[in-house]
C-alpha positions as CSV (number, residue, x, y, z in Angstrom):
1,M,8.4,74.1,31.5
2,D,9.1,77.3,29.6
3,A,10.5,75.6,26.5
4,K,7.7,74.4,24.3
5,L,8.1,72.3,21.1
6,T,5.6,71.4,18.5
7,L,5.1,67.8,17.6
8,S,6.8,68.3,14.2
9,E,9.8,70.0,16.0
10,L,10.1,67.1,18.4
11,N,10.0,64.6,15.5
12,L,12.7,66.6,13.7
13,H,14.9,66.4,16.8
14,I,14.3,62.6,16.9
15,K,15.1,62.3,13.2
16,D,18.4,64.2,13.8
17,A,19.3,62.1,16.8
18,L,18.7,58.8,14.8
19,T,20.7,60.1,11.9
20,D,23.6,60.9,14.2
21,A,23.3,57.5,15.9
22,F,23.0,55.5,12.7
23,P,24.9,57.4,10.0
24,E,25.4,54.1,8.1
25,T,23.5,50.9,7.4
26,V,23.5,48.1,10.0
27,W,22.9,44.4,9.8
28,I,20.0,43.1,11.9
29,V,18.3,39.7,12.6
30,A,14.5,39.6,12.7
31,E,11.5,37.4,11.8
32,I,9.0,38.5,9.1
33,S,5.6,38.7,10.8
34,E,3.7,40.2,7.9
35,M,4.5,41.0,4.2
36,K,2.5,43.0,1.7
37,L,3.2,44.0,-1.9
38,N,1.6,47.0,-3.6
39,R,0.9,47.5,-7.3
40,S,4.1,49.5,-7.7
41,G,6.2,46.5,-6.6
42,H,7.2,47.9,-3.2
43,C,7.3,45.4,-0.4
44,Y,6.1,46.4,3.1
45,L,7.2,44.2,6.0
46,E,6.5,44.0,9.8
47,L,9.6,42.7,11.5
48,I,9.5,41.2,15.0
49,E,11.8,39.6,17.5
50,K,10.6,36.9,19.9
51,E,11.9,36.0,23.3
52,Q,14.1,32.9,23.2
53,N,12.2,29.6,24.1
54,S,9.0,31.6,24.0
55,N,6.6,33.1,21.5
56,K,6.5,36.5,23.3
57,I,7.2,39.4,21.0
58,I,9.8,41.7,22.5
59,A,10.4,44.0,19.6
60,R,8.5,45.1,16.5
61,S,9.3,47.5,13.6
62,R,8.1,48.4,10.1
63,A,10.4,47.8,7.2
64,T,10.3,48.6,3.4
65,I,12.0,47.2,0.4
66,W,11.6,49.5,-2.6
67,S,10.6,47.9,-5.8
68,Y,14.0,48.2,-7.6
69,T,15.8,46.5,-4.7
70,F,13.0,43.9,-4.1
71,R,13.2,42.7,-7.8
72,M,16.8,41.8,-7.1
73,L,16.7,40.6,-3.5
74,K,13.7,38.2,-3.8
75,P,15.0,35.9,-6.7
76,Y,18.4,36.0,-5.2
77,F,17.1,34.9,-1.8
78,E,14.7,32.2,-3.2
79,T,17.3,30.8,-5.6
80,T,19.9,30.5,-2.9
81,T,17.8,29.2,-0.1
82,G,15.3,27.1,-2.1
83,R,12.5,28.8,0.0
84,E,9.9,31.4,-0.8
85,F,10.5,34.8,0.6
86,S,7.4,35.0,2.9
87,S,6.3,35.6,6.4
88,G,7.3,33.2,9.2
89,I,11.1,33.1,8.3
90,K,14.1,34.6,10.0
91,I,16.3,36.9,8.0
92,L,19.6,38.7,8.3
93,V,19.2,42.1,6.4
94,Q,21.2,45.3,6.0
95,V,19.0,48.2,6.8
96,A,19.1,52.0,6.9
97,V,17.4,53.5,9.9
98,E,15.0,56.2,8.7
99,Y,12.5,58.4,10.6
100,H,9.8,60.5,8.9
101,E,8.1,63.3,10.8
102,A,4.6,62.1,9.7
103,F,5.0,58.3,9.5
104,G,7.5,57.5,12.2
105,L,10.3,55.0,12.4
106,S,11.0,52.7,9.5
107,L,13.8,50.4,8.3
108,N,14.8,50.5,4.7
109,I,16.2,47.1,3.6
110,K,19.2,47.4,1.3
111,D,20.6,43.8,1.2
112,I,20.0,40.3,2.6
113,D,22.2,37.4,3.6
114,P,20.5,34.1,2.5
115,A,23.1,32.0,4.3
116,Y,21.7,33.0,7.7
117,T,18.1,31.9,6.7
118,M,19.4,28.6,5.3
119,G,21.2,27.9,8.6
120,D,18.1,28.8,10.6
121,L,15.8,26.6,8.4
122,A,18.3,23.7,8.8
123,R,18.3,24.2,12.6
124,Q,14.5,24.3,12.7
125,R,14.3,21.2,10.5
126,Q,16.6,19.3,12.8
127,E,14.7,20.5,15.9
128,I,11.5,19.1,14.4
129,I,13.3,15.7,13.7
130,N,14.8,15.6,17.2
131,K,11.4,16.5,18.8
132,L,9.7,13.6,16.9
133,I,12.4,11.2,18.0
134,E,12.3,12.4,21.6
135,N,8.5,11.9,21.7
136,G,9.0,8.3,20.5
137,V,6.8,8.7,17.4
138,F,9.3,9.0,14.6
139,E,9.1,5.4,13.5
140,M,5.4,4.7,14.4
141,N,3.9,4.7,10.9
142,K,6.8,2.6,9.6
143,E,5.9,-0.1,12.1
144,L,2.4,-0.5,10.7
145,P,1.9,-3.7,8.6
146,L,1.4,-2.9,4.9
147,P,-1.2,-5.3,3.4
148,V,0.3,-7.8,0.9
149,V,-1.9,-6.3,-1.8
150,P,-3.1,-2.8,-1.0
151,Q,-6.1,-2.4,-3.2
152,N,-8.2,0.4,-1.6
153,I,-6.1,3.6,-1.8
154,A,-6.8,7.0,-0.3
155,V,-5.0,9.7,-2.4
156,I,-4.1,13.1,-1.0
157,S,-3.3,15.5,-3.8
158,S,-4.5,18.4,-5.9
159,A,-7.0,17.2,-8.6
160,T,-5.2,19.4,-11.2
161,A,-1.7,18.3,-10.3
162,A,0.2,16.6,-13.2
163,G,1.7,14.1,-10.7
164,Y,-1.8,13.0,-9.7
165,Q,-2.8,12.5,-13.4
166,D,0.4,10.5,-13.9
167,F,-0.3,8.3,-10.8
168,I,-3.9,7.5,-12.0
169,E,-2.7,6.8,-15.6
170,Q,0.0,4.4,-14.4
171,L,-2.3,2.7,-11.8
172,E,-5.3,2.1,-14.1
173,N,-3.5,1.1,-17.3
174,N,-1.0,-1.3,-15.8
175,E,0.2,-4.1,-18.0
176,Y,-1.1,-6.9,-15.8
177,G,-4.7,-5.6,-15.7
178,F,-4.8,-5.3,-11.9
179,R,-7.7,-3.2,-10.6
180,F,-7.3,-0.8,-7.7
181,Y,-9.9,1.3,-6.0
182,H,-8.7,4.9,-5.3
183,R,-10.4,8.0,-3.9
184,L,-9.1,11.5,-4.0
185,F,-9.1,13.7,-0.9
186,E,-8.2,17.1,-2.3
187,A,-5.6,19.4,-0.6
188,F,-3.2,22.1,-1.5
189,M,0.2,20.7,-2.0
190,Q,2.2,24.0,-1.6
191,G,1.9,27.3,0.1
192,S,0.5,28.4,3.5
193,D,-2.7,26.4,3.0
194,A,-1.0,23.1,2.3
195,V,-0.4,21.9,5.9
196,P,-4.0,22.5,7.2
197,T,-5.7,21.1,4.1
198,I,-3.5,17.9,4.1
199,I,-4.2,17.4,7.8
200,A,-7.9,17.9,7.1
201,A,-7.7,15.3,4.4
202,L,-6.1,12.8,6.8
203,E,-8.9,13.4,9.3
204,R,-11.5,12.6,6.6
205,I,-9.7,9.4,5.7
206,F,-9.5,8.5,9.4
207,E,-13.3,8.4,9.5
208,Q,-13.1,5.5,7.0
209,E,-9.9,3.9,8.2
210,D,-11.4,0.3,8.1
211,F,-12.0,0.7,4.3
212,F,-8.6,1.9,3.1
213,D,-5.4,-0.2,3.0
214,A,-3.0,2.7,2.5
215,V,-2.8,6.5,2.1
216,V,-0.8,8.0,-0.7
217,I,0.5,11.7,-0.6
218,I,1.6,12.8,-4.0
219,R,2.4,16.0,-6.0
220,G,4.2,16.8,-9.2
221,G,7.7,18.3,-9.5
222,G,8.4,21.9,-8.7
223,A,10.9,24.2,-7.1
224,Q,12.6,23.2,-3.8
225,A,10.8,26.2,-2.2
226,D,7.5,24.6,-2.9
227,L,8.3,21.6,-0.6
228,N,8.8,23.6,2.6
229,C,5.3,22.7,3.8
230,F,6.4,19.1,4.1
231,D,9.0,20.0,6.8
232,N,6.2,21.0,9.2
233,Y,6.0,19.4,12.7
234,D,2.2,19.3,12.9
235,L,1.9,17.5,9.5
236,A,4.7,15.0,10.4
237,F,3.2,14.3,13.8
238,N,-0.2,13.6,12.3
239,I,1.4,11.1,9.9
240,T,3.3,9.3,12.7
241,Q,0.0,8.9,14.6
242,F,-2.0,7.8,11.6
243,P,-3.4,4.2,11.8
244,I,-2.9,3.4,8.1
245,P,0.5,3.1,6.3
246,V,1.3,6.4,4.5
247,I,3.2,6.3,1.2
248,T,4.8,9.5,-0.2
249,G,5.6,10.5,-3.8
250,I,6.3,14.2,-3.5
251,G,8.3,14.3,-6.7
252,H,11.8,15.5,-5.8
253,E,15.1,13.7,-6.2
254,K,17.2,15.5,-3.6
255,D,17.0,15.5,0.2
256,D,14.0,13.8,1.8
257,T,11.5,16.0,3.6
258,I,10.5,15.3,7.2
259,T,7.1,14.0,5.8
260,D,9.1,11.4,3.7
261,M,11.2,10.4,6.7
262,V,8.2,9.6,9.0
263,A,6.1,8.0,6.3
264,H,5.8,4.2,6.1
265,T,7.3,4.1,2.5
266,R,9.0,6.9,0.6
267,M,9.1,6.9,-3.3
268,K,10.6,9.5,-5.5
269,T,7.6,10.3,-7.8
270,P,3.9,9.7,-8.1
271,T,4.6,7.3,-10.9
272,A,7.0,5.4,-8.7
273,V,4.3,5.0,-6.0
274,A,1.9,3.5,-8.6
275,E,4.7,1.1,-9.8
276,F,5.3,0.2,-6.1
277,L,1.6,-0.8,-5.7
278,I,1.5,-2.7,-9.0
279,A,4.7,-4.6,-8.2
280,G,3.3,-5.6,-4.9
281,A,0.1,-7.0,-6.5
282,N,2.2,-8.8,-9.2
283,R,4.4,-10.4,-6.5
284,F,1.3,-11.7,-4.7
285,Y,-0.2,-13.0,-8.0
286,E,3.0,-14.8,-8.9
287,R,3.0,-16.3,-5.4
288,L,-0.5,-17.6,-5.9
289,L,0.5,-19.2,-9.2
290,Y,3.5,-20.8,-7.6
291,L,1.4,-22.2,-4.7
292,E,-1.2,-23.5,-7.2
293,N,1.5,-25.3,-9.2
294,Q,3.0,-26.6,-5.9
295,I,-0.3,-28.0,-4.8
296,I,-1.1,-29.6,-8.1
297,G,2.4,-31.2,-8.3
298,L,2.3,-32.4,-4.7
299,S,-1.2,-33.9,-5.3
300,K,0.1,-35.8,-8.4
301,E,3.1,-37.0,-6.5
302,I,1.0,-38.3,-3.6
303,I,-1.4,-40.1,-6.0
304,E,1.4,-41.7,-8.0
305,R,3.2,-42.8,-4.8
306,E,0.1,-44.3,-3.3
307,T,-0.7,-46.0,-6.6
308,L,2.7,-47.6,-6.8
309,K,2.4,-48.7,-3.2
310,L,-0.9,-50.4,-3.9
311,E,0.5,-52.1,-7.0
312,R,3.5,-53.4,-5.0
313,L,1.1,-54.5,-2.2
314,S,-1.2,-56.3,-4.6
315,S,1.7,-57.9,-6.5
316,G,3.2,-59.1,-3.2
317,I,-0.1,-60.7,-2.0
318,V,-0.6,-62.5,-5.3
319,N,3.0,-63.7,-5.3
320,A,2.8,-64.9,-1.7
321,G,-0.4,-66.8,-2.5
322,Q,1.0,-68.5,-5.5
323,K,4.2,-69.4,-3.6
324,Y,2.2,-70.8,-0.7
325,L,0.1,-72.9,-3.2
326,V,3.2,-74.2,-5.1
327,D,5.1,-75.0,-1.9
328,N,2.2,-76.9,-0.4
329,E,1.4,-78.7,-3.7
330,N,5.1,-79.9,-3.9
331,R,5.1,-81.0,-0.3
332,L,1.9,-82.9,-0.9
333,N,3.3,-84.5,-4.0
334,R,6.5,-85.5,-2.1
335,F,4.4,-86.8,0.7
336,G,2.2,-88.8,-1.6
337,K,5.1,-90.3,-3.4
338,D,6.8,-91.3,-0.2
339,F,3.6,-92.6,1.2
340,K,2.9,-94.6,-2.0
341,I,6.3,-96.1,-1.9
342,A,5.9,-97.0,1.7
343,V,2.5,-98.5,1.0
344,N,3.9,-100.5,-2.0
345,N,6.7,-101.8,0.2
346,Y,4.3,-102.7,2.9
347,T,1.9,-104.3,0.5
348,F,4.7,-106.1,-1.1
349,N,5.7,-107.5,2.2
350,K,2.2,-107.9,3.5
351,S,0.6,-108.5,0.1
352,G,-2.0,-110.9,1.2
353,G,-3.9,-109.5,4.1
354,L,-3.0,-106.0,3.4
355,R,-4.6,-105.5,0.0
356,N,-7.8,-104.3,1.6
357,I,-5.9,-102.0,3.9
358,A,-3.9,-100.6,1.0
359,H,-7.1,-99.9,-0.9
360,S,-8.7,-98.2,2.1
361,V,-5.5,-96.2,2.7
362,E,-5.4,-95.1,-0.9
363,N,-9.0,-93.9,-0.7
364,Q,-8.3,-92.0,2.4
365,T,-5.2,-90.5,0.8
366,M,-7.1,-89.3,-2.2
367,F,-9.7,-87.9,0.2
368,Y,-7.0,-86.2,2.2
369,F,-5.5,-84.7,-1.0
370,M,-8.9,-83.5,-2.1
371,N,-9.5,-81.8,1.3
372,R,-6.0,-80.2,1.3
373,K,-6.5,-78.9,-2.3
374,N,-9.9,-77.4,-1.4
375,E,-8.3,-75.8,1.6
376,L,-5.6,-74.3,-0.5
377,K,-8.2,-72.9,-2.9
378,R,-10.1,-71.4,0.0
379,H,-6.8,-69.7,1.2
380,I,-6.2,-68.3,-2.3
381,L,-9.7,-67.0,-2.6
382,S,-9.5,-65.3,0.9
383,A,-6.1,-63.8,-0.1
384,R,-7.6,-62.4,-3.3
385,I,-10.7,-61.0,-1.4
386,L,-8.3,-59.4,1.1
387,N,-6.2,-57.9,-1.7
388,D,-9.3,-56.5,-3.4
389,R,-10.5,-54.9,-0.1
390,I,-7.1,-53.3,0.5
391,I,-7.0,-51.9,-3.0
392,S,-10.6,-50.6,-2.8
393,K,-10.0,-49.0,0.6
394,Q,-6.8,-47.2,-0.6
395,Q,-8.6,-46.1,-3.8
396,G,-11.4,-44.6,-1.6
397,I,-8.8,-42.8,0.5
398,L,-7.2,-41.4,-2.6
399,K,-10.5,-40.4,-4.1
400,Y,-11.5,-38.6,-0.8
401,F,-8.2,-36.8,-0.7
402,N,-8.5,-35.7,-4.3
403,E,-12.1,-34.5,-3.9
404,N,-11.2,-32.6,-0.7
405,L,-8.2,-31.0,-2.3
406,K,-10.3,-30.0,-5.4
407,S,-13.1,-28.5,-3.2
408,T,-10.5,-26.5,-1.1
409,L,-8.9,-25.1,-4.2
410,Q,-12.3,-24.3,-5.8
411,Y,-13.4,-22.5,-2.5
412,F,-10.2,-20.5,-2.4
413,F,-10.3,-19.3,-6.0
414,Q,-14.1,-18.7,-5.8
415,K,-13.6,-16.5,-2.7
416,E,-10.9,-14.5,-4.5
417,Y,-13.1,-14.2,-7.6
418,D,-16.0,-13.0,-5.5
419,R,-13.9,-10.4,-3.8
420,V,-12.5,-9.1,-7.1
421,H,-16.0,-9.1,-8.6
422,F,-17.4,-7.2,-5.6
423,N,-14.7,-4.5,-6.0
424,E,-15.3,-4.2,-9.7
425,R,-19.1,-3.9,-9.1
426,S,-18.4,-1.2,-6.5
427,V,-16.3,0.8,-9.0
428,K,-19.1,0.5,-11.6
429,L,-21.7,1.8,-9.2
430,L,-19.6,4.9,-8.7
431,D,-19.1,5.4,-12.4
432,P,-20.7,8.8,-13.4
433,K,-22.3,7.1,-16.5
434,T,-24.1,4.6,-14.2
435,I,-25.4,7.4,-12.0
436,L,-26.7,9.2,-15.1
437,E,-28.5,6.0,-16.3
438,R,-30.4,5.9,-13.0
439,G,-32.1,9.2,-14.0
440,Y,-29.7,11.8,-12.5
441,T,-28.3,14.6,-14.6
442,L,-25.3,16.9,-14.5
443,T,-25.6,20.6,-15.0
444,L,-22.5,22.4,-16.3
445,Q,-21.5,26.0,-17.0
446,N,-18.4,26.5,-19.0
447,Q,-17.5,22.8,-18.7
448,R,-17.6,23.0,-14.9
449,I,-20.2,21.3,-12.7
450,V,-22.7,23.7,-11.1
451,T,-23.0,22.9,-7.4
452,S,-25.0,25.9,-6.3
453,S,-27.7,28.2,-7.8
454,K,-26.2,31.2,-6.0
455,K,-23.4,31.5,-8.6
456,L,-25.9,31.6,-11.5
457,K,-27.6,34.6,-13.0
458,E,-30.2,35.3,-15.7
459,D,-29.1,34.8,-19.4
460,D,-26.4,32.3,-18.2
461,E,-26.0,29.4,-20.7
462,L,-26.1,25.9,-19.1
463,E,-25.5,22.4,-20.4
464,T,-27.5,19.5,-19.0
465,K,-26.0,16.0,-19.5
466,F,-28.2,12.9,-19.5
467,F,-27.0,9.3,-19.9
468,D,-27.9,9.3,-23.6
469,G,-26.9,12.9,-24.6
470,S,-27.0,16.5,-23.5
471,V,-29.1,19.7,-24.0
472,K,-28.2,23.4,-23.7
473,S,-30.5,25.9,-22.0
474,K,-30.5,29.6,-20.9
475,I,-31.7,30.9,-17.5
476,I,-34.8,33.1,-18.2
477,K,-35.7,33.9,-14.6
478,K,-34.1,33.2,-11.2
């Protein structure tokens, strides 16, 4: 108790002890918890270590990268790993252990090994994939049926992204003139805000799930480091659980992100997504044309076949009637001749007393012939009437079939026309020009729409757009 030290003396002893313990730099593994840059270019970090299989922090220390070193290490790390040097990643760094009497312990980072971070990121990525597979959700969105012609599209993107503009241009100016309804749900497509804003956009789409046919997630090209947000477990899990097919066009040509893997359909670029939707509509349109031609061809074939059948049936009935008449007439002629010869022979032998009988028989024979001939005429007339009835009945059946087929086709095409017309009318109602024609106006400041008066102040110049022109004004009093 006799020896007394001031605080500064104690700190000097600690500094000397640390200098003796760590005379040279050492390599350490840690996770970046916080990172700040000052105007001089120095980077200040808080490094932590978490307990394995737990988020409990078991060690924490401040670290510094001086501006000269930071200007070299940062691009080297990001170029090698393809990931932004930011909080939340594990690093292997070479540090000098330093102790200042006034500021305490600090680690001065001298060098970094990007290979360690790459291996850790690959391990984390594979762990996410394995977890999704183990939970049985990896293929869930792929199993959803994609409509034959997705026409109502929910788009998740940044409104200013070049990829979004390319997607809209390709979709709206397609060579076939197909019309698609699309609505943008804005989100950040890179950085720390990307995952929560994309998930929030999915939640807004979910509220209208019965209206949309598919969800499209698109962004333009960019560095590989900008795509790390798409390897997030929460985002991937939300996509696997989503009740609408998700199509991605994130805009990179190399490895797929986990978001691409769990999505229903993965395309390389936003333009490729638009081409995919247009191609699907074109296949359906060509299928409709093919079915229309098949129905028309089949109808003509049926009509021609039934017409030939009726003609053959009619010809057969007429030929049968004529043959029946000729056969019976020949038979009657033969019978008459034979009978006449018999009568002549009989009268010749019995000429005297049989003349009266011969005359009576001749009269009866003529009467018999007349009756038989009339009977044959009645048979022919009945056959013709029957033939006319059969032909009329078959023609009625053909007419009914033709009218029924025509009405079915008309109903089908009218229904498709009404649906396309309804969608076109819906788009027109949402057209800003239509809204302006109903009496509404748009107020702009510096070519941007004013949504709140709180951002305005006196002497600000405003532009008010009407449906037939615009006026400029200045705020006198607020």
